[in-house]
C-alpha positions as CSV (number, residue, x, y, z in Angstrom):
1,M,33.9,33.9,-60.5
2,L,33.9,37.3,-59.0
3,F,31.0,39.5,-58.0
4,E,29.9,42.1,-55.4
5,I,26.5,42.0,-53.7
6,T,24.9,43.9,-50.9
7,K,24.3,41.9,-47.7
8,D,20.5,42.5,-47.9
9,S,20.3,41.1,-51.4
10,L,22.4,38.1,-50.5
11,M,20.5,37.3,-47.3
12,N,17.2,37.6,-49.1
13,A,18.2,35.1,-51.8
14,V,19.8,32.7,-49.4
15,Q,16.8,32.8,-47.0
16,H,14.5,31.8,-49.8
17,V,16.5,28.9,-51.3
18,I,17.8,27.4,-48.0
19,K,14.3,26.1,-47.3
20,A,14.9,23.5,-50.0
21,V,18.3,22.4,-48.8
22,A,18.4,18.6,-48.1
23,V,20.0,18.9,-44.6
24,N,20.2,15.2,-43.9
25,S,20.8,14.0,-47.4
26,P,23.4,11.3,-47.9
27,I,24.4,13.2,-51.1
28,P,26.7,16.0,-49.9
29,I,26.1,18.3,-52.8
30,L,22.4,18.5,-51.9
31,Q,23.3,20.0,-48.6
32,G,24.7,23.0,-50.4
33,I,23.6,26.1,-52.3
34,N,24.5,26.3,-55.9
35,I,25.8,29.8,-56.8
36,Q,26.0,30.8,-60.4
37,A,27.4,34.1,-61.5
38,R,26.3,35.1,-65.0
39,A,26.5,38.2,-67.0
40,D,22.9,39.1,-66.3
41,G,23.0,38.3,-62.5
42,I,23.4,35.8,-59.8
43,I,21.3,32.6,-59.5
44,F,21.1,30.8,-56.2
45,T,19.6,27.2,-56.2
46,A,18.9,24.6,-53.5
47,C,17.3,21.2,-54.1
48,N,16.0,18.2,-52.3
49,T,14.2,15.1,-53.6
50,S,10.8,16.9,-53.4
51,M,11.4,20.6,-54.2
52,T,13.9,22.9,-55.9
53,I,14.0,26.7,-55.2
54,Q,15.8,29.1,-57.4
55,S,16.3,32.8,-56.6
56,T,17.7,35.3,-59.1
57,S,19.5,38.6,-58.2
58,P,19.7,40.6,-61.4
59,Q,22.8,42.5,-62.4
60,D,22.1,46.2,-61.8
61,G,25.5,47.7,-61.0
62,V,24.3,48.7,-57.5
63,S,23.1,45.8,-55.4
64,V,24.7,43.2,-57.7
65,N,27.8,43.7,-59.8
66,V,29.2,40.7,-61.7
67,Q,32.8,41.1,-62.8
68,R,33.6,37.4,-63.7
69,T,31.2,34.6,-64.3
70,G,31.5,31.1,-62.8
71,G,29.8,28.8,-60.3
72,V,30.3,26.8,-57.1
73,V,28.3,24.8,-54.6
74,I,28.8,26.0,-51.0
75,P,27.8,24.2,-47.8
76,S,24.5,26.0,-46.9
77,R,24.8,25.8,-43.1
78,Y,28.2,27.5,-42.8
79,F,27.6,30.0,-45.6
80,Y,24.3,31.2,-44.1
81,D,25.8,31.6,-40.6
82,I,28.8,33.5,-42.0
83,I,26.7,35.9,-44.0
84,R,24.5,36.7,-41.1
85,K,27.4,37.7,-38.9
86,L,29.2,40.0,-41.5
87,N,28.9,43.7,-40.6
88,D,29.8,45.4,-43.8
89,E,27.0,46.2,-46.2
90,L,29.0,45.1,-49.3
91,I,30.2,41.5,-49.8
92,V,32.6,40.3,-52.4
93,L,32.6,36.6,-53.4
94,E,35.4,35.3,-55.5
95,I,36.9,31.9,-56.6
96,K,40.7,32.5,-56.7
97,E,41.5,28.8,-56.8
98,Q,39.5,25.8,-57.9
99,L,36.4,25.1,-55.8
100,I,37.5,27.5,-53.0
101,L,35.1,30.4,-52.5
102,T,36.6,33.5,-50.8
103,V,34.1,35.7,-49.0
104,M,35.3,39.3,-48.3
105,S,33.5,41.9,-46.3
106,G,35.2,44.8,-44.5
107,Q,38.1,43.4,-42.6
108,S,36.7,39.8,-42.8
109,Q,38.0,37.2,-45.2
110,I,36.6,33.7,-45.2
111,R,37.6,30.7,-47.4
112,L,35.0,28.0,-47.9
113,C,35.6,24.6,-49.7
114,G,33.0,24.1,-52.4
115,M,31.8,21.5,-54.8
116,D,31.5,21.3,-58.6
117,S,28.4,23.2,-59.6
118,T,28.1,21.1,-62.9
119,E,27.1,18.1,-60.7
120,F,24.2,20.1,-59.0
121,P,20.7,19.3,-60.3
122,S,19.4,22.4,-62.1
123,I,15.8,23.6,-62.1
124,N,16.2,23.9,-65.9
125,R,18.1,20.7,-66.6
126,G,16.4,18.4,-69.1
127,E,13.8,21.2,-69.6
128,Q,10.4,19.5,-69.5
129,F,7.5,20.6,-71.6
130,F,4.9,22.1,-69.3
131,P,1.6,22.0,-71.4
132,N,-0.6,23.5,-68.7
133,K,0.0,27.1,-67.7
134,L,-2.1,29.5,-65.6
135,R,-1.8,32.6,-63.5
136,I,-3.2,33.5,-60.0
137,N,-3.1,36.7,-58.1
138,N,-0.6,36.5,-55.2
139,A,-2.9,37.5,-52.5
140,L,-5.7,35.2,-53.6
141,F,-3.3,32.3,-54.0
142,R,-1.7,32.8,-50.6
143,S,-5.1,32.9,-48.8
144,T,-6.2,29.8,-50.7
145,I,-3.2,27.8,-49.7
146,K,-3.6,29.0,-46.1
147,Q,-7.2,27.9,-46.0
148,V,-6.9,24.5,-47.8
149,A,-3.5,23.1,-47.0
150,I,-4.2,23.4,-43.2
151,V,-6.3,20.2,-43.3
152,A,-3.9,18.1,-45.3
153,S,-2.6,15.0,-43.4
154,T,0.9,15.0,-41.9
155,S,0.9,11.2,-41.7
156,E,2.8,9.3,-44.5
157,N,0.5,6.3,-44.1
158,R,-1.6,7.6,-47.1
159,P,0.8,9.8,-49.1
160,V,-2.0,11.3,-51.3
161,L,-3.6,12.9,-48.2
162,T,-0.4,14.8,-47.5
163,G,-1.0,16.8,-50.7
164,V,-3.5,19.3,-52.1
165,L,-5.4,18.3,-55.2
166,F,-5.4,20.9,-58.0
167,E,-8.4,20.3,-60.3
168,C,-8.3,22.6,-63.3
169,D,-11.1,22.9,-65.9
170,N,-10.7,25.7,-68.4
171,N,-10.7,28.9,-66.3
172,S,-11.7,27.2,-63.0
173,L,-9.2,25.9,-60.5
174,R,-10.4,23.9,-57.4
175,L,-8.1,23.1,-54.5
176,I,-9.0,20.3,-52.2
177,A,-7.3,18.7,-49.1
178,T,-8.4,16.3,-46.5
179,D,-6.9,14.2,-43.7
180,G,-9.9,11.8,-43.5
181,V,-11.5,13.8,-40.6
182,R,-11.5,17.3,-42.1
183,L,-11.9,18.5,-45.7
184,A,-11.3,22.0,-47.2
185,S,-12.2,23.0,-50.8
186,R,-12.0,26.3,-52.6
187,T,-12.7,27.2,-56.2
188,L,-11.0,30.0,-58.0
189,H,-11.4,31.7,-61.4
190,I,-8.0,31.9,-63.0
191,E,-6.2,33.1,-66.1
192,S,-5.3,30.0,-68.2
193,N,-3.3,29.7,-71.4
194,T,-4.9,26.4,-72.3
195,N,-8.4,24.9,-72.3
196,D,-7.1,21.6,-71.0
197,S,-8.2,20.0,-67.8
198,F,-5.8,18.4,-65.4
199,N,-5.7,16.9,-61.9
200,V,-2.5,16.9,-59.9
201,I,-1.6,16.4,-56.2
202,I,1.0,18.8,-54.8
203,P,2.7,18.3,-51.4
204,A,1.1,20.6,-48.9
205,K,4.5,21.4,-47.2
206,N,5.8,22.6,-50.6
207,L,2.8,24.8,-51.1
208,Y,3.4,26.4,-47.7
209,E,6.9,27.4,-48.8
210,V,5.5,28.8,-52.0
211,S,2.9,30.9,-50.1
212,K,5.7,32.5,-47.9
213,M,7.3,33.8,-51.1
214,L,4.2,35.6,-52.4
215,G,5.2,39.1,-51.3
216,N,3.6,41.7,-53.6
217,E,-0.2,41.1,-53.4
218,D,-0.9,42.9,-56.6
219,E,1.4,40.7,-58.7
220,T,0.6,37.2,-60.1
221,T,2.1,33.8,-59.8
222,E,2.6,31.7,-62.9
223,I,1.9,28.0,-62.5
224,E,3.2,25.4,-65.0
225,V,2.2,21.8,-64.8
226,S,3.7,18.7,-66.5
227,N,3.1,15.0,-65.9
228,N,5.3,14.7,-62.8
229,R,6.3,18.3,-61.9
230,V,4.8,21.6,-61.1
231,R,6.6,25.0,-61.3
232,F,5.7,28.2,-59.6
233,I,7.2,31.4,-61.0
234,V,7.0,34.7,-59.1
235,K,9.1,37.8,-59.4
236,G,12.8,36.7,-59.0
237,L,11.9,33.2,-57.7
238,E,11.1,29.8,-59.2
239,V,10.0,26.8,-57.2
240,E,9.7,23.4,-58.8
241,S,8.0,20.6,-56.9
242,A,7.5,16.9,-57.5
243,L,3.9,15.7,-57.7
244,I,2.4,13.0,-55.5
245,E,1.4,9.9,-57.4
246,G,-1.9,8.2,-56.7
247,N,-5.6,8.8,-56.8
248,F,-7.1,11.4,-54.6
249,P,-10.3,10.3,-52.9
250,S,-13.5,11.4,-54.5
251,I,-15.5,14.0,-52.5
252,K,-18.7,13.7,-54.5
253,N,-20.5,11.7,-51.9
254,V,-18.8,13.3,-48.9
255,I,-20.4,16.7,-49.0
256,P,-24.0,16.5,-47.7
257,Q,-26.5,17.5,-50.4
258,F,-29.2,18.4,-47.8
259,Y,-29.2,19.7,-44.3
260,L,-31.6,19.7,-41.3
261,C,-30.4,23.0,-39.9
262,E,-28.3,26.0,-40.9
263,I,-27.0,28.6,-38.5
264,L,-25.2,31.9,-39.0
265,V,-22.8,33.1,-36.3
266,D,-20.2,35.8,-35.9
267,K,-16.8,34.2,-36.6
268,A,-14.8,36.2,-34.1
269,C,-17.2,35.4,-31.3
270,L,-17.4,31.8,-32.2
271,L,-13.6,31.4,-32.5
272,T,-13.1,32.9,-29.0
273,A,-15.7,30.6,-27.6
274,V,-14.2,27.5,-29.2
275,E,-10.7,28.4,-28.1
276,C,-12.0,28.8,-24.5
277,V,-13.9,25.6,-24.2
278,T,-11.2,23.5,-25.9
279,V,-8.9,24.3,-23.0
280,L,-10.7,21.8,-20.8
281,A,-11.8,19.5,-23.6
282,S,-10.8,15.9,-23.0
283,E,-9.1,14.7,-26.2
284,S,-10.0,18.1,-27.6
285,I,-13.7,17.0,-28.0
286,I,-16.2,19.8,-27.6
287,R,-20.0,19.8,-27.8
288,L,-22.1,22.2,-29.8
289,V,-25.8,22.7,-28.9
290,A,-27.7,24.9,-31.3
291,G,-30.9,26.5,-29.7
292,E,-33.3,29.1,-30.8
293,N,-31.2,32.2,-30.2
294,K,-27.8,30.9,-29.1
295,L,-25.1,28.3,-29.8
296,K,-24.0,26.7,-26.6
297,L,-20.4,25.2,-26.4
298,L,-19.4,22.7,-23.7
299,S,-16.4,20.6,-22.7
300,R,-15.0,18.8,-19.7
301,T,-12.1,16.8,-18.4
302,A,-12.7,14.3,-15.6
303,E,-11.2,15.3,-12.2
304,I,-10.2,18.8,-13.6
305,G,-13.4,20.6,-14.5
306,D,-15.7,21.8,-17.3
307,I,-16.5,24.9,-19.3
308,E,-19.7,26.2,-20.8
309,N,-19.9,29.1,-23.2
310,E,-22.5,30.7,-25.4
311,V,-22.5,32.6,-28.7
312,P,-25.6,34.5,-30.0
313,L,-27.0,33.2,-33.3
314,L,-27.6,35.6,-36.1
315,E,-29.8,33.1,-37.9
316,L,-31.2,29.6,-37.3
317,N,-33.1,27.8,-40.1
318,G,-34.3,24.3,-39.3
319,E,-34.4,22.1,-36.2
320,E,-32.2,22.5,-33.2
321,F,-29.2,20.1,-33.0
322,I,-26.4,18.7,-30.7
323,I,-23.1,17.5,-32.1
324,S,-19.6,16.7,-30.8
325,L,-16.4,17.4,-32.7
326,N,-12.7,18.0,-32.4
327,G,-12.2,21.6,-31.0
328,K,-8.6,22.0,-32.3
329,F,-9.7,21.1,-35.8
330,F,-12.6,23.6,-35.6
331,I,-10.2,26.3,-34.4
332,D,-7.9,25.7,-37.5
333,I,-10.8,26.2,-39.8
334,L,-12.2,29.3,-38.1
335,R,-8.7,31.0,-37.9
336,N,-8.3,30.5,-41.7
337,S,-11.7,31.8,-42.7
338,D,-11.3,35.3,-44.0
339,C,-14.8,36.5,-43.2
340,E,-16.9,38.2,-40.5
341,S,-19.5,35.4,-40.1
342,V,-19.8,31.7,-40.9
343,R,-22.7,29.5,-41.9
344,I,-22.7,26.0,-40.3
345,R,-24.9,23.3,-41.8
346,Y,-26.0,20.3,-39.8
347,A,-27.1,17.2,-41.8
348,G,-27.5,14.6,-39.1
349,K,-25.5,13.0,-36.2
350,T,-23.3,10.9,-38.4
351,N,-22.8,13.3,-41.3
352,P,-20.0,15.9,-41.3
353,I,-21.0,19.5,-40.5
354,V,-20.3,22.0,-43.3
355,V,-18.8,25.4,-42.6
356,F,-19.0,28.2,-45.2
357,P,-17.5,31.6,-44.9
358,N,-20.5,33.9,-45.3
359,D,-19.2,35.6,-48.4
360,S,-21.0,35.0,-51.7
361,L,-17.8,35.8,-53.6
362,M,-15.8,32.9,-52.1
363,S,-16.5,29.3,-53.2
364,T,-15.0,27.9,-50.0
365,L,-16.3,25.1,-47.7
366,F,-14.9,23.1,-44.8
367,L,-16.1,19.8,-43.5
368,I,-15.5,18.3,-40.0
369,T,-16.5,14.7,-39.2
370,P,-18.4,14.5,-35.9
371,V,-17.2,12.5,-33.0
372,R,-19.4,9.8,-31.5
373,T,-19.8,10.2,-27.7
374,H,-21.7,8.2,-25.1
375,N,-24.0,11.0,-24.1
């Protein structure tokens, strides 16, 4: 193996795939990055038990120049640190003796002991048949992941709640996540190559990594789904993720079908007020009091103090209400609502409040379960 590559191209590829390196894996080869030099370019791959990321740097004779094909798996930690500290813009990687990678840049020459790349699990090994394929605009997909995945659970007590449910029905794709207290849902119109329906649960943490790779907002991401894997393909990158087994809880009876009051409020003003009152909120619990012209927010912590804030209402339809909820959870929802104002629906003291971004083009909703208080 022998090829030349610019530092920028090499760093870009390594920074993508290193997110999938199994740092603490008992299997040494999974702590490395698989480098494959082919006639058409360089393929970098990292893999853990949940996710595989593959980055391709095509042969162009300028940023990448492959002179001899071959492959090796290199310890990711040392390789990444070495590349970052090299000063010269052009880097040469060569295998001069078996499983020894020589890295040359300017006056620097580093020799790294590698592992056999044929033993590394490939993203294309045992190619599965992916019967379900669809496309989503990068900007739309990134914003949807940001909105929905934020409420997925981080506790492994119920593994299905650590994922995001993808419900596809013809040209409609609905993403749902919940941690048992909050719920987020968004429905998208997508380009689908099939008319089949499918429901799969994808780990939220893997979706976050995918969202970070969606650079060009005008391009699309291709999604391929099989029985136990999902693959995301975006320019120069492929991410393959395991699916979470189990049944995602039904939300049919969770979303209130009627409401006693609906208010419309400026999102930026509300977010600022919620952030303010949550500072002194004992256990992050804040109180919302909706009156005729204003929404009052209150919180207190014994022996420290209390805060009261007000936000003007743009609309109020229905009866006035008082409800307590987790301020930090409310902040997460507001920060990830891409809109100028939000509609909040109150359906009773024991029912979750429903938050809608006030944009008719977005089929997005958030739920927060209220907190019972003594007063």
